[in-house]
N, C-alpha and C positions, 0 to 999 in steps of 0.2 A: 168505078170499072170491074170486070169479072175478068178473071182468069179467061175467060177467050175471050176476053176483047183486048187481050195485049198487045202492043205498037213493038213490035219486036227493036231496037236499037244495033247498027252493028258489034258483035264483040266476035272474038275467037269465036271457031265451029262449037265448042265443046257447051259454051252458055246458051240463055237467051235471057236476057235483061231488058227492063221499061222499067215507065212511071205509071204510080198505077193512082187511086184515088180510095181511103176510105170515111167513113163518117165516125162522130164523136158527138155524141152529145148535142149537136146541129151544127156540127162543126165539120167542115173539108181540109182532110189532113192529102196532101201527097203524100208517097213512098216508093224507095228507088227497092227494085226489088229484083234479083238474077237467080237464076236453077240451073240444073244440067240441061242438055239439050234431049238426052231421053230421056222415052218415057218410060214412067213410075211413080213410084208414093216415097219423098223423101222427106227426114230431120230436117224442122227449121230455126236459124236460127234470125232475131232480131238482135239490129246492129242499129247504136242507138249515137247519134253523133258526139260533139264536144263545141263548145261553147262557138265556135267557128257557123256551124249549123251545118247541113247536109250538103256536103262539098263535097271536093273529088276525092279528097282520101279518103271518104268514108263509103261514094259507090264504088270506090276500087275494094276495102276490105268487106264489103257486100260481095262482089262476084272473084272476089281470093275463096271467102267462103263456096258460093256456088260451082269453084270448078273441083272442091273439095268432098263435093257430096253431100251442099246441105242448098237447101232455099235460102237465101240472104235475104234480108227485109228491114232495109233502115227509112222511118217514120219521120217528118221534118216536122221535131216539138216544137215551131218557130211557126205553125201555119196561122196559128191562133193571133199571132201578133203582129202577121202579115210580113216575115221576116221571112231568110232561107238562112244564102248565105252571106256573109263581111269578112272578109285577111283585115278588118280595124278594131285589138284588142281595147276602144271604146267603145264598139259599136257591139259588139259579143260581150264584155260584161254587160251593157245596159239588156239585148235580150233577153240575155240565161237570168237578171236579180228582178226582170219583169210579170216570169216565167209563178206559178205558183202549183206546190208538189201537188193536188190538188189535179189540176189540170194532164201534167205530167200521169201519174198511175188512172187518169181515165184516155185519154190516148194511147197511152201502152196496152191498157185492157183493149181497149177493142180492134187495135193489131194485132194482137191475140185472136180475141173472135177472127178476124179476117183472115188469119193466116188459115184458121183450123176448118174457113169455110172452102177452101180451096182445095180441088183434084188435089191435085198432086204433093203435099203436105199430108203429115204421116202427125193425125191432131193431134199423138199418148208423145210423141218425141220435137215439143215447141219450148226453144232456149232463150239468152239473150246476153246480148257481153255489149257494154258502152264504153267510153275512153273518156275522160274528166269527165264532165259537167255530164258524158250521157255513164260515165262508171256509177255514179254515184243513182243516176238514175233506174240502172237495175238492179240495184242494189233496196230501191223504194217499190218498184216490179216485184221481185222476188220476195218482200215483204207483205204483197198483197193481190198475190195471184198463184193458186192454187194446181194452178196448168201445167206456170213455169214448172220444168225439166231440170236444168242447169241454169247457173247464174252468172258471171267470169265480170269482174270489175278492174275494170284498170286508171286506179289512182282517183278513184270515187270519193266524195269529201265522206265523210265516215258521221262526224259531230257536227253538230250544231252550234252556234253560239247562245243559242237559247228559242223556245218554241216563238215559233211568229203564225199571222194571220197567212202567211204563205210555206211557210214550211214548219209546219206543227212539231212532227215528231222525225226528228234525226234517228238516217239507217240504223245506226248502232240498238239504238230502241228497235227495232221493230225486230231483231235479229228474232226474237221467240216465236211471233208466225212465220217465219221462213222456213217451207217442205222440201224445200231442191237443194242439190250439192251447188257453194257454191267455191270460185274461186277469185281471189281478188294478191292480185297484179302491182305491187310498189318498184319507185326508183328512189330510193333511200337517199337521192340530193333532191328529192321535192324541198321547192319553199311554200309549196300551201298549204300538203295532207304530213302531219305528223309522223316518228314512226310511236309515237305516246297514242293518237289515233288507231293505228298500222292492229298497236296492241289492245286497244279497248278492241275495237272488231274482234281479234281472233283470243281472245279469254270467252269475248260474251259467243261466240259462237263453238269455243270449247265447255264450256259452261252450261249452255242447253245441248247439248248435244250433237248441233249440226256436222252433220259431213261435208267438208272445208277442207285449202287446200290454201296458203297464206305463203306465194314468195316476194323475192325485192330484189333488189338487182341496184350495182354501183352505176344510179342513171336518177338525170331528174326526171321533174316533173314532163307526161308528154312526148316520152323517149320511143313510141312506137308509133310516133307519126311520120313517113319520110317525106314530107314537104314539108316539114318545120326542124329548128335552125337542132330544139330536143334531140334528134332519132340520134338517138343509137346504137348499130347498127349491129351489135353481137347481142347485146339486150333482146331490141325488138326482135331477133331473132330465135330466140332460148324462146321468148315467154310464147308468142307464136306454136311452136310447137309446143309447148308447155298448154295452152288452149287445144291445141288440135287433138292431145291426150283427152283434153278433160272433157272432151264436150264428145268426143269419139264413146266413152266410158261410158256418159248419161245421156243418149240422146241414139246410137248409133245401137249399142249391144243388148 
């Protein structure tokens, strides 16, 4: 579906939102898209889902970015698996475990290409942000796409337990290939990602001279998600403001 074929969904007047589709290696990938209603050319941000899928929370984040003057775009990374949204942690874990990094990279690269073809997107100003699983995906994309101008990862996986067919190269080992500024957001009470992992990422970014910011909060994993018990409003508010400043420097200046 092209930008001219968008089906408008009723939203506040200042933005337009729609469900669109793009192709990735013969697979049809649905995505939720939102943009400012006013005519113009805007920077774009790919918003990458948590393990719950392309749920209402992720769509809300897309819309928040649209209200800040971006084209927000969230692809359904479970499209290849026939899945979309779940509230079951067991099902979310199953879906996430069946993903392959090469699928993720191909689908996100095609998302970048899709955005570059839209008349209302500034092709030189495309960034990405992801949460939990999506944070990992954001780092993977930053290591495989030189068109990306900024990448913000919230509590994504940094190191792998070993190299496998599905996960051959850990995000931390992709740092030498990253060409855009990196923001990493972390909750110090996280039970999945350790501070040692974060320190490894920070050291790698410093060692390879990458523009970066690492910010931590006294909060648990997924503290930004206001639809879950893990939500911590103060940390989430500050992280959002930090993220907006980061993208403004990289995509609007």
